[in-house]
MITOR-289395 format. One record per atom (N, C-alpha, C): residue in three letters; x, y, z. Coordinates in steps of 0.02 Angstrom, whole numbers, plus 50000, padded with zeros to 5 digits. Atoms other than C-alpha are relative to their C-alpha. Example, Ala and Ser with C-alpha at 12.3 -4.5 7.8 and 13.67 -1.06 7.14 Angstrom:
<rs>
R   code      c1      c2      c3
R    Ala   50045   49941   50000
R    Ala   50615   49775   50390
R    Ala   50045   50060   50000
R    Ser   49958   49941   49997
R    Ser   50684   49947   50357
R    Ser   49961   50055   50037
</rs>
This chain:
<rs>
R   code      c1      c2      c3
R    Met   50042   49941   50000
R    Met   50000   50000   50000
R    Met   50044   50062   50001
R    Arg   49961   49938   50004
R    Arg   50058   50176   49965
R    Arg   49968   50050   50048
R    Val   50023   49955   49947
R    Val   50046   50307   50103
R    Val   50037   50067   49991
R    Asn   49970   49934   50000
R    Asn   50075   50494   50106
R    Asn   49986   50032   50068
R    Val   50008   49970   49933
R    Val   50106   50580   50275
R    Val   50036   50065   50004
R    Asp   49966   49940   49981
R    Asp   50150   50751   50340
R    Asp   50022   49989   50072
R    Leu   49972   50011   49933
R    Leu   50266   50732   50489
R    Leu   50026   50066   50027
R    Arg   49971   49943   49967
R    Arg   50326   50859   50615
R    Arg   50057   49973   50043
R    Leu   49940   50025   49966
R    Leu   50504   50830   50674
R    Leu   50033   50056   50041
R    Lys   49963   49951   49961
R    Lys   50605   50916   50810
R    Lys   50056   50029   49956
R    Asp   49950   49964   50041
R    Asp   50722   51045   50733
R    Asp   50070   49990   50029
R    Lys   49931   50015   49978
R    Lys   50886   50958   50778
R    Lys   50027   49943   49959
R    Pro   49969   50051   50041
R    Pro   51010   50844   50690
R    Pro   49977   49929   50017
R    Gly   50016   50070   49990
R    Gly   50964   50661   50665
R    Gly   49926   49983   50001
R    Gln   50072   50013   49996
R    Gln   50775   50681   50670
R    Gln   49970   49970   49937
R    Leu   50025   50029   50062
R    Leu   50747   50643   50486
R    Leu   50016   49927   49997
R    Ile   49982   50071   49999
R    Ile   50841   50480   50506
R    Ile   49953   49961   50045
R    Lys   50049   50032   49954
R    Lys   50728   50437   50654
R    Lys   49934   49988   49967
R    Ala   50065   50010   50035
R    Ala   50579   50458   50539
R    Ala   50006   49950   49943
R    Leu   49991   50044   50058
R    Leu   50652   50361   50392
R    Leu   50012   49927   50020
R    Glu   49980   50067   49978
R    Glu   50722   50210   50487
R    Glu   49941   49952   50009
R    Pro   50056   50047   49990
R    Pro   50554   50135   50540
R    Pro   49972   49971   49935
R    Ile   50026   50024   50064
R    Ile   50502   50122   50359
R    Ile   50045   49944   49974
R    Ser   49951   50050   50024
R    Ser   50659   50028   50310
R    Ser   49998   49938   50044
R    Leu   50001   50057   49953
R    Leu   50654   49917   50466
R    Leu   49938   49957   49993
R    Asn   50063   50037   50010
R    Asn   50477   49864   50421
R    Asn   49987   49984   49928
R    Glu   50002   50021   50070
R    Glu   50515   49819   50240
R    Glu   49960   50048   49956
R    Gly   50033   49951   50042
R    Gly   50443   49981   50172
R    Gly   50049   50027   49948
R    Asn   49961   49971   50054
R    Asn   50503   50077   50021
R    Asn   49983   50074   49997
R    Ile   50011   49927   50002
R    Ile   50526   50266   50025
R    Ile   49997   50022   49927
R    Val   50010   49976   50068
R    Val   50459   50346   49866
R    Val   50024   50072   49993
R    Gly   49978   49930   50004
R    Gly   50490   50529   49904
R    Gly   49996   50034   50068
R    Val   49998   49961   49937
R    Val   50534   50651   50045
R    Val   50010   50074   49982
R    Ile   49990   49929   50006
R    Ile   50512   50838   50052
R    Ile   50011   50026   50070
R    His   49978   49979   49934
R    His   50605   50912   50200
R    His   50003   50075   50000
R    Asp   50005   49928   50002
R    Asp   50555   51093   50230
R    Asp   50031   50030   50064
R    His   49963   49976   49941
R    His   50688   51162   50349
R    His   49988   50075   50011
R    Glu   50012   49928   49995
R    Glu   50634   51344   50318
R    Glu   49942   50015   50046
R    Gln   50062   49986   49961
R    Gln   50467   51327   50406
R    Gln   50003   49963   50066
R    Val   49995   50029   49932
R    Val   50491   51297   50593
R    Val   49941   50027   50040
R    Thr   50057   49981   49959
R    Thr   50335   51298   50701
R    Thr   50002   49960   50065
R    Gly   49998   50034   49935
R    Gly   50340   51259   50886
R    Gly   50062   49956   50008
R    Gly   49937   50037   49994
R    Gly   50520   51199   50870
R    Gly   50002   49938   49957
R    Arg   50003   50059   50045
R    Arg   50471   51071   50736
R    Arg   49998   50022   49927
R    Ile   50001   49987   50072
R    Ile   50496   51063   50548
R    Ile   49954   49950   49967
R    Ser   50046   50042   50038
R    Ser   50379   50990   50418
R    Ser   50038   49956   49952
R    Val   49974   50048   50049
R    Val   50420   50836   50316
R    Val   49941   49965   49968
R    Asn   50051   50038   50036
R    Asn   50307   50766   50182
R    Asn   50034   49938   49971
R    Met   49968   50062   50021
R    Met   50342   50584   50143
R    Met   49949   49955   49968
R    Thr   50039   50050   50032
R    Thr   50271   50456   50024
R    Thr   50040   49935   50002
R    Phe   49966   50063   49995
R    Phe   50313   50274   50053
R    Phe   49951   49942   49988
R    Glu   50039   50062   50009
R    Glu   50253   50097   50018
R    Glu   50012   49956   50059
R    Ala   49997   50048   49946
R    Ala   50213   49980   50160
R    Ala   49974   49933   49973
R    Arg   50016   50067   50025
R    Arg   50201   49792   50132
R    Arg   49926   49983   50015
R    Asp   50069   50016   49980
R    Asp   50035   49775   50228
R    Asp   49981   50043   50060
R    Gln   50025   49961   49944
R    Gln   49931   49846   50370
R    Gln   50043   49989   50063
R    His   49959   50015   49942
R    His   50038   49759   50501
R    His   50065   50041   49998
R    Ser   49938   49961   50007
R    Ser   50197   49844   50433
R    Ser   49985   50074   50012
R    Leu   50019   49929   49991
R    Leu   50107   50013   50427
R    Leu   49990   50014   50074
R    Asp   50011   49990   49928
R    Asp   50051   49994   50609
R    Asp   50066   50001   50037
R    Ala   49934   50003   49966
R    Ala   50230   49950   50661
R    Ala   50039   50065   49988
R    Ile   49967   49936   50017
R    Ile   50297   50105   50572
R    Ile   49972   50056   50044
R    Phe   50032   49946   49959
R    Phe   50171   50218   50661
R    Phe   50019   49991   50074
R    Ala   49982   50012   49931
R    Ala   50212   50135   50829
R    Ala   50072   50024   50013
R    Met   49930   49978   49993
R    Met   50398   50166   50803
R    Met   50006   50076   49999
R    Trp   49999   49927   50003
R    Trp   50365   50347   50756
R    Trp   49979   50029   50068
R    Lys   50025   49975   49935
R    Lys   50267   50371   50918
R    Lys   50055   49993   50053
R    Glu   49945   50012   49951
R    Glu   50411   50295   51021
R    Glu   50056   50051   49990
R    Arg   49943   49956   50016
R    Arg   50535   50412   50933
R    Arg   49981   50074   50003
R    Gly   50021   49931   49995
R    Gly   50432   50570   50958
R    Gly   49986   50034   49935
R    Val   50017   49973   50065
R    Val   50389   50591   50775
R    Val   49925   50010   49998
R    Glu   50072   49984   50002
R    Glu   50220   50679   50758
R    Glu   49975   49992   49929
R    Val   50034   50005   50064
R    Val   50103   50631   50617
R    Val   49946   50054   49998
R    Ala   50046   49944   50003
R    Ala   50015   50793   50571
R    Ala   49940   49984   49955
R    Lys   50053   50015   50048
R    Lys   49915   50725   50424
R    Lys   50019   49937   49962
R    Met   49987   50060   50040
R    Met   49897   50562   50333
R    Met   49955   50006   49938
R    Gly   50037   49994   50062
R    Gly   49846   50568   50151
R    Gly   49977   49934   49972
R    Glu   50026   50058   50036
R    Glu   49794   50441   50023
R    Glu   50038   49937   50015
R    Ile   49972   50066   49993
R    Ile   49822   50260   50059
R    Ile   49967   49956   49949
R    Tyr   50030   50048   50046
R    Tyr   49798   50134   49923
R    Tyr   50047   49941   49993
R    Arg   49962   50062   50007
R    Arg   49853   49957   49896
R    Arg   50031   49998   49931
R    Thr   49968   50013   50063
R    Thr   49977   49917   49760
R    Thr   50016   49926   49993
R    Tyr   49984   50070   50014
R    Tyr   50011   49748   49679
R    Tyr   50063   50001   49957
R    Val   49937   50004   50037
R    Val   50184   49699   49615
R    Val   49997   49941   49952
R    Ala   49995   50051   50051
R    Ala   50197   49602   49452
R    Ala   50074   49994   49982
R    Glu   49928   50011   50012
R    Glu   50368   49523   49425
R    Glu   50010   49962   49935
R    Tyr   49986   50032   50063
R    Tyr   50442   49476   49258
R    Tyr   50076   49995   49992
R    Leu   49931   50008   50019
R    Leu   50610   49408   49202
R    Leu   50003   49995   49923
R    Leu   49993   50000   50072
R    Leu   50658   49447   49023
R    Leu   50072   49978   49985
R    Val   49933   50024   50018
R    Val   50805   49353   48946
R    Val   50007   49997   49926
R    Gly   49986   50001   50072
R    Gly   50879   49377   48773
R    Gly   50043   50058   49979
R    Asp   49961   49945   50027
R    Asp   50963   49502   48660
R    Asp   49957   50064   50005
R    Leu   50043   49942   49985
R    Leu   50873   49651   48739
R    Leu   50042   50064   49992
R    Thr   49965   49938   50012
R    Thr   50931   49817   48670
R    Thr   49972   50055   50045
R    Gln   50022   49944   49961
R    Gln   50919   49981   48761
R    Gln   49935   50031   49971
R    Ser   50059   49972   50032
R    Ser   50791   50044   48635
R    Ser   49939   49956   50010
R    Thr   50056   50047   49987
R    Thr   50684   49888   48658
R    Thr   49974   50009   50071
R    Leu   50019   49991   49930
R    Leu   50685   49912   48847
R    Leu   49965   50067   50010
R    Arg   50033   49934   49994
R    Arg   50643   50097   48830
R    Arg   49929   49997   49972
R    Ser   50066   50007   50032
R    Ser   50498   50052   48714
R    Ser   49953   49961   50045
R    Ile   50041   50041   49955
R    Ile   50434   49918   48833
R    Ile   49977   50041   50061
R    Thr   50019   49962   49940
R    Thr   50441   50028   48989
R    Thr   49957   50061   49983
R    Gly   50040   49943   50022
R    Gly   50371   50177   48893
R    Gly   49928   49980   49988
R    Ser   50068   50024   50013
R    Ser   50221   50076   48836
R    Ser   49964   49982   50065
R    Ile   50032   50017   49936
R    Ile   50189   50011   49012
R    Ile   49983   50064   50039
R    Glu   50014   49937   49964
R    Glu   50202   50188   49085
R    Glu   49937   50034   49974
R    Lys   50060   49968   50029
R    Lys   50063   50244   48966
R    Lys   49937   49966   50022
R    Met   50060   50035   49978
R    Met   49943   50114   49036
R    Met   49971   50033   50063
R    Glu   50031   49971   49941
R    Glu   49819   50176   49165
R    Glu   50012   49955   50061
R    Gly   49996   50037   49937
R    Gly   49842   50125   49347
R    Gly   50070   49974   50016
R    Ile   49931   50020   49986
R    Ile   50031   50099   49339
R    Ile   50028   50048   50051
R    Asp   49972   49959   49946
R    Asp   50112   50160   49498
R    Asp   50074   50012   49993
R    Ser   49928   49993   50010
R    Ser   50295   50127   49467
R    Ser   50028   49939   49963
R    Ile   49965   50053   50037
R    Ile   50416   50024   49362
R    Ile   50071   49999   50026
R    Asp   49930   50008   49978
R    Asp   50581   49956   49428
R    Asp   50033   49950   49953
R    Leu   49966   50043   50048
R    Leu   50704   49882   49305
R    Leu   50071   49988   50023
R    Gln   49932   50018   49982
R    Gln   50863   49788   49350
R    Gln   50030   49962   49941
R    Tyr   49971   50024   50063
R    Tyr   50978   49749   49203
R    Tyr   50066   49966   50015
R    Ser   49934   50031   49994
R    Ser   51121   49625   49194
R    Ser   50019   49968   49934
R    Leu   49978   50029   50062
R    Leu   51226   49563   49052
R    Leu   50060   49954   50012
R    Ser   49944   50048   49996
R    Ser   51352   49425   49020
R    Ser   50051   50018   49948
R    Thr   49948   49986   50050
R    Thr   51518   49450   48935
R    Thr   50012   49940   49954
R    Ser   49988   50060   50040
R    Ser   51515   49271   48869
R    Ser   49946   49986   49946
R    Thr   50054   50009   50050
R    Thr   51349   49281   48774
R    Thr   49969   50067   49983
R    Asp   50036   49938   50017
R    Asp   51240   49410   48690
R    Asp   49937   50009   50043
R    Asn   50061   49997   49959
R    Asn   51100   49371   48813
R    Asn   50008   50048   50059
R    Lys   50004   49955   49943
R    Lys   51050   49498   48941
R    Lys   49938   49978   50039
R    Ser   50060   50014   49960
R    Ser   50928   49478   49085
R    Ser   49976   50064   50033
R    Val   50031   49941   49970
R    Val   50808   49606   49152
R    Val   49947   49976   50048
R    Leu   50052   50011   49951
R    Leu   50707   49595   49310
R    Leu   49956   50063   49997
R    Leu   50046   49944   50007
R    Leu   50553   49703   49284
R    Leu   49947   49994   50054
R    Leu   50050   50000   49947
R    Leu   50445   49746   49435
R    Leu   49952   50058   49984
R    Val   50050   49949   50016
R    Val   50283   49840   49397
R    Val   49949   50003   50056
R    Asn   50049   49989   49947
R    Asn   50177   49912   49538
R    Asn   49937   50028   49968
R    Val   50063   49977   50027
R    Val   49994   49930   49492
R    Val   49949   50009   50057
R    Arg   50052   49987   49948
R    Arg   49843   49993   49588
R    Arg   49942   49951   49996
R    Glu   50055   50047   50009
R    Glu   49720   49867   49518
R    Glu   50026   49933   49978
R    Lys   49976   50068   50014
R    Lys   49747   49680   49516
R    Lys   49988   49981   49927
R    Asn   50016   50020   50068
R    Asn   49662   49660   49347
R    Asn   50046   50033   49948
R    Lys   49953   49968   50045
R    Lys   49792   49777   49269
R    Lys   50060   49954   49983
R    Val   49944   50047   50010
R    Val   49920   49637   49287
R    Val   49989   49958   49936
R    Thr   50015   50038   50061
R    Thr   49831   49536   49150
R    Thr   50018   50039   49937
R    Glu   49983   49957   50058
R    Glu   49850   49683   49030
R    Glu   50075   50002   49988
R    Ile   49927   49999   50007
R    Ile   50036   49692   49066
R    Ile   50025   49933   49977
R    Asp   49981   50069   50021
R    Asp   50052   49502   49050
R    Asp   49992   49993   49924
R    Asn   50014   50006   50071
R    Asn   49972   49508   48878
R    Asn   50045   50043   49957
R    Phe   49954   49956   50036
R    Phe   50076   49655   48822
R    Phe   50070   49970   49995
R    Leu   49932   50027   49999
R    Leu   50240   49574   48875
R    Leu   50004   49935   49961
R    Lys   50000   50061   50040
R    Lys   50191   49407   48796
R    Lys   50007   50017   49926
R    Gly   49996   49978   50071
R    Gly   50164   49495   48630
R    Gly   50069   50028   49983
R    Arg   49933   49973   50012
R    Arg   50328   49591   48645
R    Arg   50054   49947   50000
R    Ser   49950   50054   49997
R    Ser   50424   49433   48691
R    Ser   50001   49962   49933
R    Lys   50003   50035   50066
R    Lys   50363   49349   48530
R    Lys   50030   50044   49945
R    Arg   49976   49953   50051
R    Arg   50397   49504   48425
R    Arg   50075   50012   50002
R    Asn   49928   49985   49992
R    Asn   50571   49537   48496
R    Asn   50042   49939   50017
R    Asn   49964   50063   49991
R    Asn   50618   49355   48522
R    Asn   50040   49997   50065
R    Phe   49967   50010   49936
R    Phe   50657   49355   48708
R    Phe   49957   49955   50044
R    Leu   50035   50043   49953
R    Leu   50611   49234   48846
R    Leu   49968   50041   50053
R    Leu   50037   49965   49949
R    Leu   50479   49296   48966
R    Leu   49980   49950   50055
R    Val   50019   50042   49943
R    Val   50462   49218   49139
R    Val   49959   50044   50049
R    Arg   50045   49963   49956
R    Arg   50317   49278   49247
R    Arg   50011   49978   50071
R    Gly   49994   50017   49929
R    Gly   50341   49286   49436
R    Gly   49936   49970   50027
R    Met   50057   50036   49971
R    Met   50224   49191   49550
R    Met   49949   50047   50034
R    Gly   50045   49956   49964
R    Gly   50147   49342   49639
R    Gly   49941   50025   49959
R    Val   50061   49969   50026
R    Val   49980   49429   49606
R    Val   49962   49951   49958
</rs>
């Protein structure tokens, strides 16, 4: 699930780390942080943060750790669940092919984020790409599956679908 929060941190060194650590310790993923050091109110500064939490249990643990550390939650914004679709692409994948694939996926509705990890071998022309696509709706995964199946046939690469979603 994706969460957006406005936090109020004490205006002293190390406080931002105190706010970020609970997310990492609970298997969360920080998407963005805006740290406004210019606006100090009541000895606290504002931080807007967007992050992904694995589930409600992780989110509750993050909030509990913030409370223990004196991090104030001023406002909590939109929370929505995301689903991760995992794909392994193996073959002679060019940079332009990968740009085209990710560009086409980005244009689909309901895509939250795309993570691409690329590796190549010096002994063969084959490259491997781990593609993680976060979507807001479970049924969007089928659309991505079909798109990548078509591209794998057209560009002659092996497509392996992860077990999740």
